[in-house]
N, C-alpha and C positions, 0 to 999 in steps of 0.2 A: 208707550211711554205716560211718564207723570209730569205734568206740568201746573206751578203752582204760581200765583201773580197775585202779591201784596197778601198773602193768607195771614187773618188775621184771628187770634181767638183770645177772650177775654174772661173772665169766670169774676162777677163783680167787679173791684177797684185792683183785681191782679191782672197782668197782663201776659200769658202762656206762650202766645205765638205772636210778635210782634213784625206784619209786613212782610213773609219770607217770598221771596220768588227766585224760584229754581226749576232747572228741566233734570229729570233721570228717562236717558235714554235708552233705546233696547240696546242687546248687544255687548251691554258690560255690566260688571258688578258694581253698585254704587252703596258706598259706605254712609251710615247715616250716624254722627259722631256728637255728641257734647256730655256735659255734665249732668246728673239727676237734677231735676227738676229745670230743663233746658228748654223741654217743649217737644220732646222726639214723638213720646206716645202720641202726645196730644196731635201732633201733626198727620202724625198716620193713622189715628181716628176717622182726622176730619177727610185722608184723602179717601176712605171707603163709607163716608158718610154716618159713622157711629158719633161724632160730635160734628156741630153745623158751624162754618166760619161765621166770626161776629163781623167779618170784613174780608175782601179779595175772595177768589175763587180758586177751584183746584178742577182739575179734568182727569181722567185715565184714559186712553187709548180715546182720545176725541170726544167724549163725555162725562160730564159728572157721572158717580160710579150710580147713583140712583137711575140713572137714564139708561142704563145697559137691560138688555131684555134679557140675559142670561148672565149675571152677573160671575159665577163661579166659573163661567168661559174664560172670561177678562180678567179677570183678579181672584189672585189667591192670596187670602194674607193669613198670619199669625200673629195675634196681639194679645190674647189671653189663651195660654194652650189647654187650660184644664176648664175650659166654661163649658160641661158637658156634664148632662145630668149623672153623677156617679155610680148610680143601680144599672146604667145602658153601659152594653158592650161595646168597644171598640167598632167592631165589625156592625151593629146594629147602627150606632150613631152616624156609622159613612154610608151605610146603606139610606139611610131615612133624609141627609142630605141629598146624596145621588137621586133619589125619585122625586126632588122639587122642583131638578132641571132635566128630568129625564134620563139623567147619565146612567147607562149600560151595570150591571152587577160586576162585569169582566173587570171595568175601570177600580171601582171598590179592591178586587182582591189585587188587581197592580199595585196601588199605594200604600195598601198592606205591606207587601212583598219588597218595594221599593223601601219604605221606611223601616224594614226589619221587625216590624209588629207580628210576624206572624203569629210566635207561639204565644202572643197577648191576646190578638182580636177579640177571641171570644171569653175575653176574663172582663168582670166589669170594672171601669174608669176609677171607679172610687179605690181601688187597690193600686195604683199605678205610681211609680215613681217620678219624681220631677223631670228625669228624662226619658221614659214613658210617654208620660203627656206630651212632652214637646214634640215626640215623633209624631205622636197623633194629632196635633197640633198642623205639623206641616203635611201630615198625609190628606187632612182637609184641605190645605192651601194647594196642593197639587191635584185634587182629586177632578177640578172640571178640566184639567191641562191648559194652564191660563195663559194669555201673552203676559201678564203681568205679575209679578212675583213681589210682596209686601211681608218683609220677615222681622219681627221686634224681638232682639234678642233670642234667636233660634238654638243658640249653642246654650243658654243656660240649665244646667243641670245635665248637660252630656259627657259622658266620660269620653279619653282621649279619642278611643274609635269614632265615637258620635260626631267629635268635632272636626275630624277629617272627613267625616262621610257629610258632612256639612258643607265645608270647603267646596269638595268636588262636585258637591250638586248644584250649588249655586254658580260657581265656572260652568259648570255644562250645561245649565240653563239660558246661561247668559251666551255661551258658546251659541247655542241655537236661534239664537237672534230674540231672545225673550229680553222684556225688562226687570231686574232684578234689583230689590232696595232694601238693604239689610241693614238692622244697627246691632253693635255689639259693644260691649266693654272692654270685651279681649283683644286690646291692641294689639298683641304677636300675631293672633289670627286674624284680625281685619288687613294686616299689613300683607298676609300672604293671598286674600280673599279679594280684597276691591282692588279696583281700576280707577274708582274718581272716590272723591270723599266730598260732600257736604258737613260741614261742622258747623254745630248753633252752640249759642252761649247767649240765656235770656229772654229766649227767643227770637234771637236773630242771629244773621248769618256771619259766620268769623271766617270761614273759606270754604270755597266752593271751585275745584281744581282737580288735576288727576294727583295721585298719589304722591309721584314722583315731584311734582311741583310743591307739594305740601311740605314734604321731606325738606327740598332743597330753600322754600324761604324761611326755614329754621332760622334763628339771629345766632343761636347758641355752639360755639365749637367744642369740640370734644376730643382729649387729646390722652392719649396713653402711653406713661411714662415709667421709665426703669432707672433706678438709680440707689447708690449704695449707700444713700444716706435718704430718704425718704421722709424722716422728717425734719429735716433742715430744708430740703426744698420747700416742703408744705409751708410752713413757717415764710421762705422768700415769698410765695407765690400768694399768700393771703392778702385781700383786698376786695372791697365791695364789688360786687357782681361776679365772684369766682369763689366758684365750688370746688373743693377738694375732699376726694374719695380716695381710701385706702384700698386698694383690692389685695398685696399681699405686702410683706414684710418690706418688699424693695420696689414696690410697684403703686403707682397712684394713677386716678383717671382724676383728668385737671379738668372742667366745664369753663368756658368765659373765658381763654386767654389761647392765642394762637401760636401755634409749633415755634414761631420765632422769639416771640415775648418768652415764653418758659426755658428756650435755650439762651437768651442774652441774661437770665435771672440767674439760670446755673451756673452759666461762666464768670458773671460777674461775683460771685461767692467761689468760686473755685469747684463747684459740684459735680462729679462726674455722672453724665447721663449714658446710659447703656441702651437703651428703647423711646425713641419719640415718634409714636405712630398715631396721628390721626385718625379718627374713630366716624365712622358713617353714624348720621343722627339718625336714631329709632322714631317709628311712628310715636311712641308715648312721649318723647322728648317733644318733638313737634307740636302732639296735640298739649301737653302738659303749656307748651308754651302759650300756645294759640288762647286756652281758656283761662290763664290762671287769674286773672281779673274777673271769668265771669262765672265763678263757682256758688250756686246759691247755699248750698248746706255745704260747708268746710269744715273737716274734722281739726280737733286740736293735736300740737303735738304733744306727746308725755314727756314730761319734766322729770332729768335723772333724778334718782337716788341722793338724799341730802348726803354730802360727804364724799360724793363719788369724785374721781379724780380727772381731767381732762384727758383726752388721748394727746398722740403726738400733734396733730395737726391745731391742739387748744381745744376743739370740741367734747364736751360733754359725752361721755358713752350715753 
């Protein structure tokens, strides 16, 4: 179990983590989400003692990380996958780590096979791809057969098979009663991996709830509409707070209006609707709604080319 209380970290005048209080319990996968710069990696680094809190406390399995006599048996962490000497092989790197805590060589072979490193274990890490580096980082995290796993962006660089493997690995470890704390920018993957979510923005908690509650808490309704005159219906529905997305020639996705409001607008204008289906809010939708005002590094939308004409919804292409 991971327990943080008023956890705070400042770098000069900048507050990276601002009074976080949360618990990551065993037996489930807890997802850790937030925009770039939200403080996720700093929080994870403080959990394993790589950064020291400016204020507050964080303990793992009842003690600060540094208080454990055999930390690899208590906590396995993937924070910087390729923090390995490039001229060392994966096998030798794992053997050296194992030797520091009396882990038998047989366990090294087990994690090599478990993570799919078998064919590359005797090769120098400097020649590894990003995905292979991730697999090595996960092997290191699993080496001590720990009670608690902390994985920062574990699927970064992995192919689809690898992404699926991490998903089943995380859920399998949680099913064994272990604590699994995992961050990812892949919302679709987090939606099928995590049981519980902690969402932060600018170093503060925005949500701490089961994934179902996070989805149910979204304020934005989403409706799929099929009609013979999509352009006319889109124009009729245009108003502040409403987003209209063209899916097909006769199909629209409406965000921000109820099915009744859409039906009433169509009826008042004599427009025929052949489909009106409420859509389940995705994790990405709920996440964007939660973090919309908490993004520190925001991309600018590209402007449409000069002279381009708006589409049927009145938007520039």
